[in-house]
C-alpha positions as CSV (number, residue, x, y, z in Angstrom):
1,M,11.9,-17.6,1.0
2,V,9.9,-20.7,1.9
3,E,11.2,-22.9,-0.9
4,A,14.8,-21.7,0.1
5,M,14.3,-22.9,3.7
6,V,12.6,-26.3,2.2
7,N,15.9,-26.7,0.3
8,A,17.9,-25.9,3.4
9,M,16.0,-28.3,5.3
10,E,16.9,-31.1,2.8
11,L,20.6,-30.1,2.4
12,Q,21.3,-29.9,6.1
13,G,19.4,-32.9,6.9
14,E,20.9,-36.2,7.9
15,R,20.4,-39.9,7.4
16,R,19.6,-42.0,10.4
17,G,19.5,-45.8,9.6
18,A,16.9,-46.2,6.8
19,Y,15.3,-42.7,7.5
20,F,16.2,-39.2,6.4
21,I,15.6,-36.4,8.9
22,P,15.6,-32.9,7.8
23,N,17.1,-30.1,9.7
24,R,15.0,-29.7,12.8
25,H,15.6,-25.8,13.1
26,M,15.0,-25.2,9.5
27,V,11.8,-27.0,10.0
28,Y,10.5,-25.2,13.0
29,A,11.9,-21.8,11.5
30,C,9.8,-22.5,8.4
31,L,6.9,-23.1,10.4
32,A,7.2,-20.1,12.5
33,L,7.5,-17.9,9.4
34,T,4.7,-19.4,7.5
35,Q,2.4,-19.2,10.4
36,Q,3.1,-15.3,10.2
37,L,3.1,-15.0,6.4
38,Y,-0.1,-16.3,5.5
39,P,-2.3,-13.9,7.5
40,K,-0.1,-11.3,6.2
41,F,-0.8,-12.4,2.6
42,I,-4.4,-12.5,3.1
43,T,-4.4,-9.1,4.5
44,T,-2.6,-7.7,1.5
45,L,-4.7,-9.4,-0.9
46,R,-7.9,-7.9,0.9
47,D,-6.2,-4.5,0.9
48,L,-5.5,-4.6,-2.8
49,A,-8.8,-5.6,-3.6
50,G,-10.5,-3.0,-1.3
51,G,-14.3,-2.8,-2.0
52,S,-14.1,-4.7,-5.2
53,M,-15.1,-8.0,-3.6
54,I,-18.1,-6.5,-2.0
55,M,-19.6,-5.2,-5.6
56,L,-19.5,-8.7,-6.9
57,P,-22.8,-10.2,-7.8
58,S,-23.9,-12.3,-5.0
59,G,-24.3,-15.4,-7.3
60,V,-24.2,-16.8,-10.9
61,E,-27.9,-16.2,-10.8
62,D,-27.6,-12.5,-11.2
63,L,-25.9,-13.0,-14.6
64,A,-28.7,-15.3,-15.9
65,E,-31.4,-12.6,-16.3
66,P,-29.8,-10.3,-19.2
67,E,-31.4,-7.2,-17.8
68,I,-29.8,-7.7,-14.3
69,A,-26.6,-8.8,-15.9
70,G,-26.4,-5.6,-17.9
71,Y,-26.4,-3.7,-14.4
72,V,-24.0,-6.1,-12.6
73,L,-21.4,-6.4,-15.4
74,G,-21.7,-2.7,-16.1
75,A,-20.5,-1.9,-12.5
76,Q,-17.4,-4.3,-13.2
77,G,-15.4,-1.9,-15.8
78,S,-11.7,-2.2,-15.8
79,P,-9.3,-1.3,-18.3
80,G,-7.3,-4.5,-17.9
81,L,-10.1,-7.0,-17.8
82,T,-13.5,-7.5,-19.4
83,P,-16.3,-7.2,-16.9
84,P,-16.8,-11.3,-16.8
85,D,-13.2,-11.9,-16.2
86,R,-12.9,-9.2,-13.5
87,V,-15.9,-10.8,-11.6
88,K,-14.1,-14.1,-11.9
89,L,-10.9,-12.7,-10.7
90,F,-12.4,-11.1,-7.6
91,K,-14.6,-14.4,-7.1
92,L,-11.4,-16.3,-6.8
93,A,-9.9,-13.5,-4.3
94,W,-13.2,-13.9,-2.3
95,D,-12.8,-17.5,-2.1
96,A,-9.2,-17.0,-0.6
97,V,-10.1,-13.9,1.7
98,G,-13.8,-13.9,2.7
99,S,-15.5,-17.1,2.2
100,E,-16.2,-19.7,5.0
101,F,-13.4,-21.8,3.5
102,A,-11.1,-18.9,3.5
103,S,-11.8,-18.1,7.3
104,R,-11.2,-21.9,8.2
105,H,-8.0,-22.1,5.9
106,T,-6.4,-19.1,7.6
107,Q,-7.0,-20.4,11.1
108,Y,-5.6,-23.7,9.9
109,E,-2.5,-22.0,8.4
110,M,-1.9,-20.2,11.6
111,F,-2.2,-23.1,14.1
112,Y,-1.8,-26.4,12.2
113,A,1.6,-27.0,13.8
114,G,0.8,-25.5,17.1
115,A,0.2,-22.1,18.5
116,G,2.8,-19.6,17.2
117,F,4.6,-19.3,20.7
118,V,5.2,-23.3,20.5
119,T,6.7,-23.2,17.2
120,K,8.8,-20.3,17.8
121,G,9.9,-22.0,21.0
122,H,11.1,-25.0,19.0
123,S,12.9,-22.8,16.7
124,F,14.6,-21.1,19.5
125,R,15.5,-24.4,21.1
126,T,16.9,-26.2,17.9
127,Y,19.0,-22.9,17.0
128,D,22.9,-23.6,16.6
129,W,23.7,-20.9,19.1
130,D,27.3,-21.8,19.8
131,R,27.8,-21.5,15.8
132,A,26.2,-18.0,15.8
133,T,28.2,-17.2,18.9
134,A,31.3,-18.4,17.2
135,L,30.5,-16.0,13.9
136,V,30.4,-13.0,16.2
137,D,33.4,-14.1,18.1
138,R,35.5,-14.3,14.8
139,L,34.3,-11.0,13.4
140,M,34.9,-9.4,16.9
141,V,38.8,-10.5,16.8
142,G,39.2,-8.9,13.4
143,Y,38.5,-5.5,14.9
144,N,41.1,-3.6,17.1
145,L,39.8,-0.3,18.3
146,A,43.6,1.0,18.9
147,E,44.5,0.2,15.5
148,E,41.3,1.9,14.0
149,L,42.3,5.1,16.0
150,E,45.6,5.1,15.2
151,R,44.6,4.7,11.2
152,T,42.0,7.7,11.5
153,R,44.6,9.9,13.3
154,G,46.9,9.1,10.1
155,I,44.2,9.9,7.8
156,D,43.1,13.2,9.1
157,G,45.6,14.2,11.6
158,G,43.6,13.3,14.7
159,Q,40.5,15.4,13.7
160,T,37.4,13.3,13.2
161,N,35.0,14.5,10.5
162,R,31.8,15.1,12.4
163,S,29.8,16.4,9.6
164,S,26.1,17.3,9.9
165,N,25.0,13.9,9.0
166,T,26.4,12.6,12.3
167,D,25.6,15.3,14.6
168,H,22.2,13.7,15.6
169,C,24.1,10.3,16.5
170,P,27.1,10.8,18.7
171,Q,27.6,7.1,18.7
172,R,27.9,7.2,14.8
173,A,30.3,10.2,15.0
174,N,32.4,8.4,17.5
175,S,32.7,5.3,15.5
176,R,33.4,6.9,12.0
177,S,36.6,5.3,11.6
178,V,35.3,1.9,11.8
179,F,31.9,2.3,9.7
180,Y,32.2,5.6,8.2
181,P,35.9,6.2,7.1
182,A,37.0,9.7,7.5
183,R,38.0,11.5,4.2
184,K,41.3,12.9,3.4
185,R,41.3,16.8,3.7
186,G,42.8,18.9,1.0
């Protein structure tokens, strides 16, 4: 997703004299998104690892003494990895999630471009609202309530099918001809 946004920044950018300026809205939208994604990524990694990172040896010194290494590695069994490889994998995860570096890096990812409300404000300010409104207007022109109602009456003789799957939502039942075409009976 982020890579696609970077590509869009470049494709929708423009040249100004000797400089190339990426599309500002795409830059701000990407910043706002990544400020939210990184902490979610870290939380997901933390959830997937569970308590496994807590069970790691405190340092490489724990593996230097064969007797202690036996106890430490004995608790690291896994059908997919050897105990030393499992320790390496979870130490790598710890570096991203629980170390001092990890804490500072998460903070950096969340705020290097400014507070989230600032980057979201920039994204809102640079959004092409006229283009979005024009799209909605074009879609609305293609919808004619009178024609849709007439078409529905022609299909089922004016009896709108209000089956049990729409009983809980009257708006959906009333708009059946537009979004959920009535079936011909018989």
